N, C-alpha and C positions, 0 to 999 in steps of 0.2 A: 504493500500500500504506500509505503514511504517512497519507493522508487517511482511509482506512478505519479505521485504528487510532485516529485522533483522534475520528472519529464514534462508534466503539464506546466510547471513554472518556467522551465527553459523554453518551451514552445511559446508561452505567453510573452516572455521577454524578447524572443526572436521576432515575433510579429510586431511588437511595439517598437523595436529598434530598427526593423527592416527599412522603413522609408528614410530614416536618417542615414543609415548605412549606404543606401542607394544614392542619396544626395552627395555624400562624401566621395563615393566612387565616380559619380558623374563629374564632379568638379576636378578630380584627379585626372580622369580620362580626357576631359576637354582641355585642360592645361597642357598635358603632355602631347596631345594631338597637335595643338598649336605650335609647340616647341619643335616637333618633328617637321611640320610644314615649314616653319621659319628656317630651320636648318637646311632643308633641301632647297628652299627658295633662294637662300643666300648662295648656295653652290650653283644654282641655275643662273644666278646673276653673273658669276664668273664665265659661264658658258656664253651668255649673251654678249659680254664684253669681248670675248674671243671671236665670236661670230661677226661682231661689228667691225673689228679690225681686219679680219680676213676679207669681208666684203669690200671694205675701203681699199684694201691692197689690190684686189682683183679688178675693181672698177678703175683704179688709177693706171693700170697697165695699158700700154699702147698696142693695139692689135698688130701682129707681125713684127714687132720690134722688141719683144720680150727676150731678155738674155737667157741662156741655158741655165736651168736651175735644178737643184736637188730637192726632192720632196721632203726629205728629212730636214734639210737646212731651212726650207721655207716654214715647215711646221715648228721647228725649234725657235726660229726668230719670232714668229707670231705668238707662240705660247709664252715665251720669256718676256716679250714686249708687253703682252697683256698682263702678266703678273706684275711687272715693274710699274706700269702706268696705273694699274688698279689698286696697288697697295703702297708701293714705295713713294710715288709722287703724291698720292692722296694723303698718306701719313704726314708728309712734309707740309702740305697745305693745312691739314688739321692742326698741326702744332702752331702754325701762324694764327689760325682763327680760333684756337682753343676750343675746338669742337671735337671731342673724342667719343661721341655717342656711337658712331658707326664702327670706329676702331675698337671700342669696348665690346660691342656685340661680336665682332670678328674674333676677338681674343676668347670670349666665353664659348662661342660655338666652333672655335678652331678652324675658321674659314681660311685664314692665310696659310697656316701649315698644311691644311688639306689641299689647297690649290697648288702649293709647292710640291707636295708629294705626287699630285696628279700629273703635273707637267713632267717631272722626272720619270715616273712610271710609264707614262704614255710615250715619251721619247725612247725609252728602252725597248718598247714593243715596235715602234715605227722603224727603227734603224735596221731591223732584221727582215723587213719586207723586201721581197724580190720584185724588181721592176717588170711589169707586164703591161699589155695594152688594156687588160681588164682591171676594173676597180677592185682592190682587195676588200676583205670583210672588215671594214673599219668599224662597223656597228658592233661586232662581237669584241673587237679590241677595246673600244671605248667602254662597253658595259663591264668587261672583265676588269679593266683598270679602276673604274668607279667602285666595283663590288669589293675589291681588295684594298681600297683606300681606308686606313684606320680612322681617319678624321671624318670622312664623309658618311660613315655607317654608324656613328654613335652620337648621341645627344650629350653635350658637355664632354665628349671624349670618353664617356663611361658607359652609358646605357645603350645597348645595341638597338638600333632603329628597326631592323626587320622583325625581331621578336616582339618588341613593344608595339609596333604598328599592327602586327597580326592579332595581338591581344586586344588592342583597342577596336579592331575591326569586328570582333565577335561579341563585344560588350553589349551592343543594342539587343541582341538576342538573349543574352544572359539576364538583362533587366526584365524582359518579359517572363522568362522562366522563374526568376526569383519572385516576381509579383504573384504569379500563379501558385507557386509553392506556398507563399504566405497566406494566400486565400484558402487553399486546401487545409493547411494546418489550422487556420482559424475555424474553419467549419468543423474539423475533427474535434478541436477543443470545445466548441460550442455544443456539439452533439453529445459529448460526454456529460455535460452539465444537465442535459434533459433527463438523464436516467433517474435522478432523484426527485422528479416532479410528481406531485400528488394532485390529481385532478379534483379531489374533494376540497382541497385547500386552495380557494381561488386566488387569494392575495399572494400566497407563496408562489403559486403557478405563474401569476402575472409578473412577479419580480424575476422569476427564473427566465421567462420568455423575453422580458425586457433586456436582461443581461445577455441572453443568447443573441437577440437581434442586434444589440450594440456591438457584440464581439464579431458577428458576421459582417456587419457594415464596416467595421475597422479593418477586418481581414480583406474584404473586397477592395478597400481603398489601396491595399498593397498592389493589387493588379493594375489599378488605375495609375498609381504613381510609377510602377514599372513600365507600363506602356508609354506614359508621358516622357519619362527619361529616355526610353528607347527611341522614340520619334525625334526628340531634341538632339540626342547624340548622333543619330543617323544623319540628320540635316547638317550638323556641325562637321561630321566626317566628310560629307560631300563637299561642303564649302572649302574646308581645309584638307584637300586631298593631295597627299605628297606623291602618290603614284603618277598623277597627271603631270606634276612639275618635273618629276624624275624622267618621265618619258620625253618631255620637252627638252630637258638638259641633254639627254643622250642624242636626240635628233639634231640639236644645234651643233654639238661636237662632231657628229658624223657628217653632217652637211658641210661644215666648214673644212673638215679634212678632205672631203671629196673634191671641193673646189681647189684646194691646194694640190691634190693629186692630178687633177686635170691640167693645172697650170704648169706642173713640173714635167721634165722629160727624162729623169733618172732618179735613182735613190741612193746616190753615193754618200758614204759616211766620211766626213772630214776628220782624219785622224790627227792632224796637226793644227787644230783650231784653237789658237791662243786667245784668252779673254780680251787682252788689250793690244791686239795686233794693230800696226799703224794703218793698215788698209781696211780695217773693220769699222763698221758703224759704231760710234761711241755709245749710243743708246742701247744697242744690242749687247755690247760689252758690259755696261752697267746692269742691264737686266739679268744677264747670266750670273754676274757676281752677286746680285741681291738674292737670286734664287738659290745659289749654292750656300750662301750664308744662312738662309732660312732652313734649308735642309740640314746643315751642320748643327744649327742651334737645336733643332728638334731631335736630332740623333743624340746629342749630348744629354738632352733632357731624358730621353728614353734610357740611356745608359745609367744615369743617376737613379732613375726609378728602379731599374733592375738591381742595382747595388743595394738599395734600401730594403728590397724584399728579403725576408729571412730565408736562409738556405735550409732545405729539408735534407737531413742526413739519412 
């Protein structure tokens, strides 16, 4: 008998706290869905900057007078220039204007390190492409590079985006299930109270029925709250849909690289490309130096994190 009373008490508290628990989960889900969307959106911003510079470069070319160019060299110059002008030049302007809001968000969401790793990893893949008349599978190269980027796949560099996004995607259905579960548990608890009803005692019967109807009404409110949170979160997920932005980002990178492939006539890899050669564009040299500094800085940071981890004997 004591066990039955304990279970009934637990069911009662579960039904009472269920709407508040769903409200907390909804706020948590909406907050992290926005963070995922913002993270992917900032990465897509870098893809748009790259696409803009590639289109500007292609449109500035004079038909029939373009010099012989390597696809790797063109992609390297465009990617490094995009990184340099998007981060290094902007950071200098922010220091003058004392406006560090965008730079702060880039540090929190690791946009700058992620872009640096993206450029380096992408160039590693592109330099091994064999030159043919057919366009290579740049879509798969871009997707694989983005998929293995440690900064692009984590919120704050800690929480994995794919797993968290999958969990947030099934939460609307879980809200409905939780609401229905609360309703059934409330009906079960209410039906149990009818067992002690005495039809001869009208006043007691009325009190029992009133308590039963009140408990059923509160239990059914769980389903209404669950359906409401499910609809709200579903709409929120559609508005802040990271998959749509991710697809746009991959398409922009692929389209831009295709344009550079059509513009090039070989894929030779320069083995003696010095950063500050006297015949080299100074902006390109500064861009490569800034990129290498960012990569080295993050490599040192990772090495320090590995040293801080306790060794398992």
